[in-house]
N, C-alpha and C positions, 0 to 999 in steps of 0.2 A: 885287303880285308881291314876294316876299321878296328881300332882298339876299343875294348870295353873297359870303362873305368868303373871300379868298384867304389861306391861311396859308403860313408859310415852308416847311412840309413839302410842300405842294402845288407850290410854286415849285421846290423842290429836286428833287422827283420828275420834274417835266416837264423841267427843265434836264438831268437825268441822261439821260433818254430822247433828248433832242436831241444831247447830247454823244456818246453811244454811236453814234448814226447818223452823226455827222460824223467819227468816227475812221477815218483812212485808213492811217496808217503802221503800225498794229498788224497789219494784215492782210498787209503786205508782207514781214514778217520770217519767216525760217525758224525754226520753233519745235518741230521734231520731237524735239530733244534735251532739251527742257524737263523731261521726266519723269526723265531720267538725272541731272540735277542738282537740280531742284526747289528746295525750301526747305532742303535739307540743307547747303548751303554757308554758311559763317559767315565773318566778318571774320578775316583771317589765313590762310585756306585757300589752297592753291596748286593751280591747274589747269594742264593742259598743252594748248596750242593747236597743232594740226597745221599745218605750213606745206606748201603744195603742192610737188611735185617741180619742179625747174627743169631745163630742157633747153636745149641750145645748137643753134641753127640754122646748120648748115654749108651751103655751096654744094654743090649736087649735082654729083658728078664721075663718075657712072656706077655707083658702088657706094654702098651705104648704110652708115653708121656706127652701130653699136649703142651706145646710151648706157645706163649704169646708172641705175636709179631709186633715188633716196635721199630719202626724206621725213624731215623733222626736226620736232622739237617745240620750242616756246618756252614756258617756265614763266611763268605769270602769277599773282602773289600778289594776292589780294583784300584790299587795304589800306584801301579806303573802302567804305562801305555807304550808298547813297543811298536 
């Protein structure tokens, strides 16, 4: 019976298959906006992140109070590239 020599390429290929099967966190992130930004962002670019509207909870006194919706944006400068 001939010997089977394990090469670093075979080890790396098998390790990559095991690693892909063990990835959990990547499937938990919302990635639908990935095409909107993609690889076009560079270091120094500024993006705007929407903040959700904030409402005040008042005690119910028989009538409802209408509150205005005001969403805001926060600028984020990409100053580091990992």
